C-alpha positions in Angstrom: 131.8 59.6 21.5 131.3 60.8 25.0 128.1 59.7 26.8 125.6 62.6 27.2 125.7 64.2 30.6 122.0 63.7 31.2 122.4 59.9 30.9 125.4 59.7 33.2 124.6 57.3 36.1 125.6 59.8 38.8 123.5 62.5 37.2 120.5 60.2 37.0 120.9 59.1 40.7 121.1 62.8 41.7 117.9 63.6 39.8 116.1 60.6 41.3 117.2 61.6 44.8 116.0 65.1 44.2 112.7 63.9 42.9 112.2 61.6 45.9 113.1 64.5 48.2 110.5 66.8 46.5 107.9 64.0 46.7 108.6 63.4 50.4 108.3 67.2 51.1 105.1 67.4 49.1 103.6 64.5 51.0 104.6 66.0 54.4 103.2 69.4 53.4 99.9 67.9 52.3 99.8 66.0 55.6 100.5 69.1 57.6 97.7 71.0 55.8 95.3 68.2 56.4 96.1 68.0 60.1 95.6 71.7 60.5 92.3 71.6 58.7 91.1 68.7 60.8 92.2 70.3 64.0 90.4 73.6 63.1 87.3 71.8 62.0 87.0 69.5 65.1 87.8 72.4 67.5 85.2 74.7 65.9 82.3 72.3 66.1 83.4 71.0 69.5 83.3 74.5 71.0 79.9 75.1 69.3 78.5 72.1 71.2 79.2 73.9 74.5 75.8 75.1 75.9 75.3 78.8 75.9 75.1 81.8 73.5 78.4 83.0 72.1 77.0 86.5 71.9 76.6 86.4 75.7 80.2 85.5 76.0 81.2 88.6 74.1 79.1 90.8 76.4 80.8 89.4 79.6 79.1 86.0 80.2 75.9 85.0 82.0 76.4 87.6 84.7 76.3 90.6 82.3 72.5 90.7 82.2 72.6 91.9 78.6 69.4 93.0 76.9 67.9 91.2 73.9 68.8 94.2 71.8 72.5 94.1 72.8 72.6 90.3 72.1 71.0 90.9 68.7 73.5 93.6 67.8 76.5 91.5 68.8 75.1 88.5 66.9 74.8 90.6 63.8 78.3 92.1 64.2 80.1 88.8 64.8 78.0 86.8 62.3 76.3 84.6 65.0 73.0 85.1 63.3 74.2 83.2 60.3 74.2 79.4 59.9 76.9 77.3 61.5 78.3 76.3 58.1 78.7 79.9 57.0 80.5 80.7 60.3 82.7 77.7 59.8 83.7 78.8 56.2 84.4 82.3 57.5 86.6 80.8 60.2 88.5 78.7 57.7 89.0 81.8 55.5 90.5 83.8 58.3 92.8 80.9 59.4 94.0 80.5 55.8 95.2 84.2 55.8 96.9 83.8 59.2 94.2 85.7 61.0 93.3 84.1 64.4 90.6 86.6 65.1 89.9 88.7 68.1 89.2 87.4 71.6 85.5 87.8 72.7 86.3 88.1 76.5 89.6 90.1 76.4 88.8 92.2 73.3 92.3 91.8 71.9 93.9 90.1 68.9 94.4 86.3 69.5 97.8 86.1 67.7 99.7 88.3 70.2 97.9 86.8 73.1 98.8 83.2 72.2 102.4 84.1 71.3 102.8 85.9 74.7 101.9 82.6 76.4 103.7 80.2 74.1 107.2 80.6 75.5 106.4 79.5 79.0 104.6 76.4 77.8 107.2 75.4 75.3 109.9 75.9 77.9 108.0 73.6 80.3 107.5 71.0 77.7 111.1 71.0 76.5 112.5 70.7 80.0 110.1 67.9 80.8 111.1 66.1 77.6 114.8 66.4 78.5 114.1 65.1 82.0 112.1 62.2 80.7 114.9 61.2 78.4 117.5 61.4 81.2 115.3 59.3 83.5 114.4 56.8 80.8 118.0 56.4 79.7 119.3 55.9 83.3 116.5 53.4 84.1 117.0 51.4 80.8 120.8 51.3 81.4 120.4 50.1 85.0 117.7 47.5 84.3 119.6 45.9 81.4 122.9 45.7 83.3 121.7 44.8 86.8 120.4 41.3 86.2 117.0 39.8 86.6 116.1 41.6 89.8 117.0 45.0 88.3 115.0 44.2 85.1 111.9 43.4 87.1 112.2 46.4 89.4 112.9 48.7 86.4 109.9 47.3 84.6 107.7 47.9 87.6 109.0 51.5 88.0 108.3 52.2 84.4 104.7 50.9 84.6 104.0 52.8 87.8 105.5 56.1 86.4 103.6 55.8 83.1 100.3 55.2 85.0 100.6 58.3 87.3 97.9 60.9 86.5 99.3 64.5 86.3 96.9 65.9 88.8 97.7 63.3 91.5 101.4 63.5 90.9 101.3 67.3 91.1 99.4 67.2 94.4 101.7 64.6 95.9 104.8 66.6 94.9 103.3 69.8 96.5 102.6 67.9 99.7 106.1 66.4 99.9 108.4 69.1 98.7 106.3 72.2 99.6 104.4 71.3 102.8 106.5 68.6 104.5 110.0 69.5 103.4 109.4 73.1 102.4 112.2 73.3 99.9 110.2 74.2 96.7 107.3 76.7 96.2 103.8 75.2 95.6 103.2 77.7 92.8 105.4 79.0 89.9 107.2 82.1 91.1 108.9 82.9 87.8 112.3 81.6 89.0 114.1 78.3 88.5 112.7 76.8 91.7 109.2 77.4 90.4 109.9 75.2 87.4 111.0 72.1 89.3 107.7 70.7 90.4 105.9 71.4 87.1 108.7 69.8 85.1 108.7 66.7 87.4 105.0 66.4 87.1 105.2 66.3 83.3 108.5 64.4 82.9 108.0 61.4 85.3 105.0 59.8 83.5 106.6 60.4 80.1 109.8 58.8 81.4 107.8 55.6 82.1 106.7 55.4 78.5 110.1 56.2 77.0 111.8 53.8 79.5 109.6 50.9 78.4 110.3 51.5 74.8 114.0 52.1 75.3 114.6 49.1 77.5 112.9 46.6 75.1 114.8 48.1 72.1 118.1 47.9 74.0 117.6 44.3 74.9 116.9 43.5 71.3 119.9 45.5 70.1 122.3 43.7 72.6 121.3 40.4 71.0 121.6 41.6 67.4 124.4 40.3 65.1 126.1 43.7 64.8 126.6 43.8 68.6 128.0 40.3 68.6 130.3 41.4 65.7 131.5 44.4 67.7 132.3 42.3 70.7 134.2 39.8 68.5 136.3 42.7 67.2 137.4 43.3 70.8 135.4 46.5 71.6 134.7 47.2 75.3 131.3 46.6 76.8 130.9 50.4 77.3 131.7 51.0 73.6 129.3 48.3 72.5 126.5 49.8 74.5 127.0 53.5 73.9 128.2 53.4 70.3 126.2 50.5 68.8 123.4 49.3 71.0 122.0 52.6 72.3 122.2 54.2 68.9 119.9 51.5 67.6 117.7 51.4 70.7 117.1 55.2 70.7 115.2 55.2 67.4 111.8 54.1 68.7 112.1 56.6 71.6 113.1 59.4 69.1 110.0 58.6 67.0 107.9 58.6 70.2 109.2 62.0 71.2 107.1 63.8 68.5 103.9 62.4 70.0 105.3 63.0 73.5 105.8 66.7 72.9 102.2 67.1 71.9 101.2 65.1 75.0 103.3 67.4 77.2 101.6 70.5 75.9 98.2 69.0 76.5 99.3 68.0 80.0 100.3 71.6 80.6 96.6 72.4 80.9 96.4 70.6 84.2 99.9 71.4 85.4 99.7 75.2 84.7 96.4 75.3 86.4 97.6 73.5 89.6 100.8 75.4 89.9 99.3 78.8 88.8 101.7 79.0 86.0 101.0 81.3 83.0 100.9 79.6 79.6 98.8 78.1 76.9 97.2 75.6 79.2 95.6 78.1 81.5 94.8 80.3 78.5 92.9 77.5 76.8 91.1 76.5 80.0 89.9 80.0 80.6 88.8 80.4 77.0 86.8 77.2 77.1 85.1 78.3 80.3 84.2 81.7 78.8 83.3 80.1 75.4 85.9 82.3 73.7 86.0 80.5 70.4 88.8 82.5 68.7 91.1 82.0 71.6 90.3 78.2 71.8 90.9 77.8 68.1 94.1 79.9 68.2 95.6 78.0 71.0 94.8 74.6 69.5 96.1 75.7 66.1 99.4 76.9 67.6 99.7 73.6 69.5 99.1 71.7 66.2 101.8 73.6 64.4 104.2 72.9 67.3 103.4 69.2 67.1 103.9 69.1 63.3 107.3 70.9 63.7 108.4 68.5 66.4 107.3 65.5 64.4 109.4 66.7 61.4 112.3 67.4 63.7 112.2 63.8 65.2 111.9 62.4 61.7 115.0 64.3 60.6 116.9 63.2 63.8 116.0 59.6 63.1 117.5 59.9 59.6 120.7 61.3 61.1 120.9 58.5 63.7 120.1 55.7 61.3 121.7 56.0 57.8 119.4 53.3 56.5 116.4 55.6 56.6 118.3 58.0 54.3 119.3 55.2 51.9 115.7 54.0 51.8 
């Protein structure tokens, strides 16, 4: 008698694999929801700690000289006269429906405002991430092939690059390339030339972090048994490095890229302000200055979503690069 299909080993393995996939997706989804809730909660109460009356921000700030009657009317209209906990629950309810609210200072919907500034910041972060990977890869390759002197110099360059503050690096690049040499504009003009200095400002410090991780992983990979086996089979040194060693060494850097993307977006607050570049960074800074709570929460929530998506993408890329993660 033929064995029932439901008990066939291949069918059972398929069902188990599908169940693991669903469980992994459920865990990731729950983690994403928790992160968004935590970000919304921390941002809401952090903005509330800023001194000042939010009703005054709606009426134009401290210089508006609003009357007590106008402040009372605005407080009643926006719910500022209710307890902070009630306002917090109302904010969560709006976020759960996808409603980011309306800007106090600009009197417009937060969603279109944030989306209009999102493209410039994401472009800046992606270009900086690509530059950081190129610099880190070149530095790791040179420092592991050039002997002891190259290893020490490369390690020193990585530490220096990782320790550079964004505001100091941006100022130095403006002095060198805009004032002394005069080849690049000191502010973003909307063209390719206006992207160079902001991308360098964000990419160089990140290249230091990625370079340190990649160099150490590459050194460990070159001493691993699978590399020795590849050399014993007669593969060239270039093939050993690029096909075997770098594939293994890139895994920690890929995992770090998810965090790095979020760090780049947060660094855009400084970079976009210095280079007068429109984006989420300048929008967030202006909203905090004006105590524009809906805009602050909207920007932070969009950044949190971008971070979650980037983390999932790096996790998927790690599974593509390393088949052992898929098998586990």
